[in-house]
C-alpha positions as CSV (number, residue, x, y, z in Angstrom):
1,M,-14.5,-9.7,21.4
2,P,-16.9,-11.5,19.1
3,T,-19.7,-9.4,17.6
4,A,-22.6,-9.8,15.3
5,A,-20.7,-7.3,12.9
6,K,-17.6,-9.4,13.1
7,F,-19.1,-12.6,12.5
8,F,-21.3,-11.2,9.7
9,A,-18.3,-9.8,8.1
10,A,-16.4,-12.9,8.4
11,L,-19.1,-14.9,6.7
12,A,-19.7,-12.4,3.9
13,F,-16.1,-12.1,3.2
14,A,-15.2,-15.8,3.2
15,A,-18.3,-16.0,0.6
16,V,-16.7,-12.9,-1.7
17,A,-13.2,-14.8,-1.3
18,F,-14.5,-18.1,-2.5
19,F,-16.5,-16.6,-5.2
20,A,-13.8,-14.5,-6.5
21,A,-11.5,-17.9,-6.6
22,E,-14.2,-19.7,-8.3
23,V,-14.3,-16.7,-11.3
24,F,-10.3,-16.6,-11.4
25,K,-9.8,-20.2,-12.2
26,P,-10.8,-19.9,-15.9
27,H,-7.8,-17.3,-16.2
28,M,-5.5,-19.5,-15.3
29,P,-3.4,-21.8,-17.9
30,E,-5.3,-24.9,-18.7
31,G,-4.2,-27.8,-16.6
32,T,-3.4,-25.9,-13.6
33,Q,-4.2,-28.0,-10.7
34,F,-6.1,-25.9,-8.0
35,G,-6.5,-28.3,-5.0
36,F,-7.9,-26.5,-2.0
37,F,-7.8,-22.9,-3.8
38,S,-11.2,-21.6,-3.3
39,F,-11.1,-22.9,0.5
40,V,-8.0,-21.6,1.4
41,S,-9.4,-18.3,-0.1
42,A,-12.5,-18.5,1.5
43,L,-10.4,-18.9,4.6
44,I,-8.3,-15.9,4.0
45,G,-11.6,-13.8,3.6
46,L,-13.1,-15.0,6.8
47,V,-10.1,-13.8,8.6
48,C,-9.6,-10.6,6.8
49,G,-13.5,-10.2,7.3
50,W,-13.4,-10.5,11.1
51,R,-10.1,-8.8,11.5
52,I,-10.3,-5.5,9.0
53,M,-13.8,-5.2,8.3
54,G,-15.7,-6.5,11.8
55,P,-13.6,-3.5,13.8
56,E,-15.0,-0.9,11.6
57,A,-18.4,-1.6,11.2
58,G,-21.2,0.6,12.8
59,K,-19.6,4.0,11.4
60,G,-22.0,4.6,8.6
61,N,-23.0,3.3,5.3
62,W,-20.0,5.3,3.0
63,M,-17.5,4.2,5.9
64,A,-18.9,0.7,5.7
65,I,-18.5,0.6,1.6
66,N,-14.9,2.0,1.8
67,S,-13.9,-0.2,4.4
68,G,-15.5,-3.2,2.7
69,L,-13.5,-2.0,-0.5
70,K,-10.4,-2.0,1.8
71,T,-11.2,-5.6,2.8
72,G,-11.5,-6.9,-0.4
73,V,-8.6,-5.5,-1.5
74,C,-6.2,-6.5,1.4
75,T,-7.9,-10.2,0.9
76,A,-6.9,-10.4,-3.0
77,L,-3.0,-9.2,-1.7
78,L,-3.0,-11.5,1.4
79,A,-4.2,-14.3,-1.0
80,L,-1.7,-13.2,-3.8
81,G,1.2,-13.6,-1.2
82,I,0.1,-16.9,0.3
83,F,-0.4,-18.4,-3.2
84,S,2.5,-17.3,-4.6
85,T,4.6,-18.5,-1.4
86,Y,3.3,-21.6,-1.7
87,E,4.0,-21.9,-5.6
88,M,7.4,-21.0,-4.9
89,L,7.9,-23.9,-2.0
90,N,6.5,-26.3,-4.8
91,L,9.1,-25.1,-7.4
92,A,11.7,-25.1,-4.8
93,F,11.6,-28.8,-4.2
94,K,11.7,-29.3,-7.8
95,P,15.2,-27.9,-8.1
96,A,13.9,-24.9,-10.2
97,Y,16.0,-22.1,-8.3
98,K,19.7,-21.8,-8.0
99,G,19.7,-20.3,-4.1
100,P,17.8,-19.2,-1.3
101,M,17.7,-15.5,-2.4
102,E,16.5,-16.7,-6.2
103,A,13.7,-18.5,-4.4
104,V,12.5,-15.3,-2.3
105,V,12.7,-13.0,-5.7
106,G,10.5,-15.9,-7.1
107,I,7.9,-15.3,-4.8
108,F,7.6,-11.5,-6.1
109,D,7.9,-12.8,-9.4
110,L,4.9,-15.1,-9.4
111,A,2.9,-12.6,-7.3
112,V,3.4,-10.0,-10.3
113,E,2.4,-12.7,-12.7
114,Y,-0.5,-13.4,-10.7
115,F,-1.7,-9.8,-10.2
116,T,-1.4,-9.2,-13.7
117,T,-3.6,-12.0,-14.8
118,M,-6.4,-10.8,-11.6
119,A,-6.1,-7.3,-12.8
120,L,-6.7,-8.0,-16.8
121,A,-9.6,-10.2,-15.5
122,W,-12.5,-7.7,-15.2
123,D,-14.7,-10.2,-13.8
124,V,-12.5,-10.9,-10.8
125,L,-12.3,-7.5,-9.8
126,A,-15.9,-7.2,-10.0
127,V,-16.7,-9.8,-7.6
128,L,-13.9,-8.5,-5.3
129,L,-15.1,-4.8,-5.5
130,I,-19.0,-5.0,-5.8
131,G,-18.9,-8.0,-3.3
132,G,-16.7,-5.9,-0.9
133,A,-19.0,-3.1,-0.9
134,L,-22.1,-5.3,-0.2
135,A,-20.3,-7.2,2.4
136,G,-19.3,-4.2,4.2
137,L,-23.0,-2.9,4.1
138,M,-24.3,-6.1,5.3
139,S,-21.8,-5.8,8.2
140,E,-22.7,-2.4,8.7
141,W,-26.4,-3.6,9.1
142,A,-25.6,-6.2,11.3
143,A,-23.8,-3.6,13.6
144,R,-26.9,-1.7,13.6
145,R,-29.2,-4.4,14.0
146,W,-27.6,-5.9,17.2
147,R,-25.6,-3.5,19.0
């Protein structure tokens, strides 16, 4: 059932994910082609905001902050999984793997590589954590405003 809290959470986390992706780009190797990276990240944030944060709104400010942090972390982990799988498929079509199991293991290798790059970038973590907390509070505000 659509609610104002779900709508605001979806929009807020789409914005948080978009800006986190934009902040993440300079930390990648020079010459990396990003394509629709920021927009796909925003779509992931939209879905996570609607499905994770939206239903948890309306339980108080501290719960909203905690749920916002959880949603931010889930958005980042889901994005890591999706983009690692995409990159593995790109590498698989240039025969970089000897077999299917090596390709599946390659997903996790790429995810760990991207995660360490993201974890060492304090500005990306700041956008995800502070933005997630503020997006959670915005969703809480919408839940209280439009019951």
